Backbone bond lengths (Angstrom), bond angles and torsions (degrees), N, CA, C in turn:
res aa  C-N    CA-C-N  psi(-1)  N-CA   C-N-CA  omega(-1)  CA-C   N-CA-C  phi
1 M - - - 1.434 - - 1.523 108.46 -
2 A 1.327 116.33 139.19 1.465 120.90 -180.00 1.520 109.83 -71.94
3 K 1.325 114.80 142.36 1.456 118.08 178.70 1.531 108.97 -77.71
4 P 1.323 117.58 142.42 1.466 119.70 -179.72 1.521 110.25 -66.79
5 R 1.314 114.84 142.42 1.464 119.89 179.81 1.504 109.91 -101.11
6 K 1.318 114.41 137.58 1.454 117.88 175.56 1.529 108.21 -84.31
7 K 1.305 115.59 155.21 1.458 121.03 179.35 1.528 108.61 -67.55
8 A 1.324 116.77 125.35 1.463 121.28 -179.39 1.515 109.83 -82.78
9 S 1.305 116.00 139.47 1.459 119.63 175.99 1.523 108.23 -85.24
10 A 1.314 116.12 160.76 1.456 121.61 -177.07 1.528 111.85 -58.56
11 K 1.326 117.29 -31.88 1.468 119.51 -179.01 1.524 112.11 -71.97
12 D 1.322 118.06 -20.01 1.463 121.75 179.07 1.522 112.73 -84.15
13 L 1.322 117.13 -16.60 1.456 121.37 -175.37 1.525 110.95 -84.88
14 Q 1.336 114.55 139.42 1.460 121.56 177.70 1.520 108.59 -138.38
15 P 1.334 117.72 149.28 1.463 119.59 175.43 1.527 110.26 -61.78
16 V 1.322 116.33 141.16 1.466 119.97 -179.15 1.526 111.24 -59.90
17 E 1.323 117.01 -33.04 1.461 119.92 179.51 1.527 111.15 -63.27
18 S 1.323 117.00 -38.37 1.458 121.80 178.35 1.533 110.98 -67.10
19 L 1.307 116.80 -42.84 1.465 120.65 178.23 1.528 110.60 -63.83
20 A 1.331 116.98 -37.78 1.467 120.74 179.35 1.523 110.89 -64.81
21 V 1.326 117.41 -40.13 1.466 120.96 177.96 1.527 109.58 -63.72
22 D 1.321 116.56 -44.24 1.466 120.78 180.00 1.526 112.15 -58.83
23 L 1.335 116.62 -33.77 1.467 121.25 -177.56 1.528 112.81 -98.71
24 S 1.329 117.62 6.24 1.478 123.54 -179.81 1.523 112.43 55.77
25 I 1.315 116.39 42.81 1.460 121.49 178.51 1.531 108.06 -84.24
26 P 1.327 118.36 128.17 1.461 119.91 -179.09 1.530 111.44 -65.48
27 P 1.334 116.12 151.17 1.473 119.96 -177.74 1.527 114.12 -55.69
28 W 1.337 117.53 -37.76 1.459 119.16 -178.71 1.531 111.23 -65.16
29 E 1.344 116.66 -37.19 1.463 119.93 -179.38 1.529 110.58 -71.81
30 L 1.331 116.44 -39.29 1.462 120.29 177.28 1.521 110.18 -62.42
31 A 1.330 116.82 -43.41 1.465 120.32 179.84 1.529 111.13 -61.43
32 G 1.324 117.23 -43.41 1.460 120.83 178.46 1.513 112.43 -65.00
33 M 1.330 115.93 -42.75 1.461 120.21 179.76 1.525 110.70 -64.30
34 M 1.338 116.26 -43.75 1.464 119.66 -179.27 1.522 110.70 -63.47
35 R 1.317 117.04 -40.83 1.467 120.27 179.01 1.534 110.54 -65.25
36 A 1.320 116.12 -43.74 1.467 120.23 -179.40 1.527 111.39 -65.12
37 A 1.340 116.59 -36.07 1.460 120.64 -178.60 1.527 112.55 -83.83
38 G 1.340 116.75 -11.42 1.457 119.96 -179.19 1.523 112.60 79.25
39 W 1.321 116.48 26.09 1.459 121.67 -178.53 1.514 110.20 -96.70
40 A 1.328 116.40 144.86 1.467 122.77 175.84 1.522 109.21 -102.46
41 E 1.338 115.83 166.70 1.461 120.19 175.92 1.517 110.09 -54.89
42 G 1.321 115.24 139.61 1.453 119.98 178.24 1.517 114.63 84.79
43 K 1.317 117.89 -2.63 1.463 121.37 177.68 1.518 108.96 -56.12
44 Q 1.317 116.27 135.21 1.459 120.34 178.74 1.522 109.96 -111.12
45 V 1.316 115.25 129.80 1.461 122.37 -179.00 1.523 108.69 -139.70
46 T 1.310 115.70 168.85 1.466 119.69 174.09 1.528 108.59 -80.32
47 A 1.303 115.58 163.28 1.463 120.43 177.92 1.530 110.71 -61.56
48 D 1.335 117.00 -36.07 1.471 120.29 178.52 1.527 111.67 -66.70
49 E 1.325 117.24 -43.04 1.467 120.71 178.00 1.529 110.29 -61.73
50 F 1.327 115.86 -41.21 1.454 120.58 179.32 1.526 110.49 -63.19
51 A 1.323 116.35 -46.94 1.459 120.89 -179.90 1.527 111.40 -61.71
52 D 1.322 117.29 -40.08 1.468 121.04 177.91 1.528 110.70 -63.06
53 A 1.331 116.66 -45.80 1.465 120.82 -179.41 1.528 110.79 -64.49
54 L 1.324 116.70 -39.77 1.462 120.86 178.95 1.526 110.44 -64.53
55 Q 1.315 117.02 -43.40 1.466 120.52 179.64 1.532 110.20 -63.77
56 R 1.332 117.40 -43.21 1.474 120.51 178.09 1.526 110.54 -62.62
57 F 1.338 116.70 -40.71 1.457 120.51 -179.74 1.526 110.89 -64.57
58 R 1.315 116.49 -44.64 1.462 120.18 -177.59 1.525 112.98 -70.64
59 S 1.319 118.33 -21.75 1.470 120.13 -177.61 1.526 112.93 -106.11
60 R 1.328 118.03 7.73 1.466 121.09 -179.32 1.524 110.63 -73.28
61 R 1.317 115.21 162.15 1.461 120.07 173.03 1.518 108.00 -70.49
62 V 1.300 117.44 148.78 1.454 120.58 175.06 1.534 107.31 -65.61
63 G 1.323 116.07 129.09 1.462 120.17 -177.53 1.508 112.04 76.43
64 G 1.339 116.53 17.62 1.454 120.90 -174.36 1.508 115.60 -78.49
65 G 1.321 118.57 -8.27 1.457 120.27 178.42 1.510 112.82 77.63
66 K 1.331 115.53 -144.26 1.468 121.34 -175.01 1.514 111.17 -65.92
67 I 1.346 114.55 152.88 1.472 120.46 179.43 1.508 110.42 -100.81
């Protein structure tokens, strides 16, 4: 069962591109993760949401589609 998410405040949100730079994620991996998650450029998420999406992307089946 998915854990309930608390409402994020505006100060907790960061652009995914900024979070990717902080974690040294290569551009190709960020592009794939964003496509799989259905995120557009400039999408703002919390660091936890980003980490969850990255983990799902890295552990998906090859050719598995959306995460």
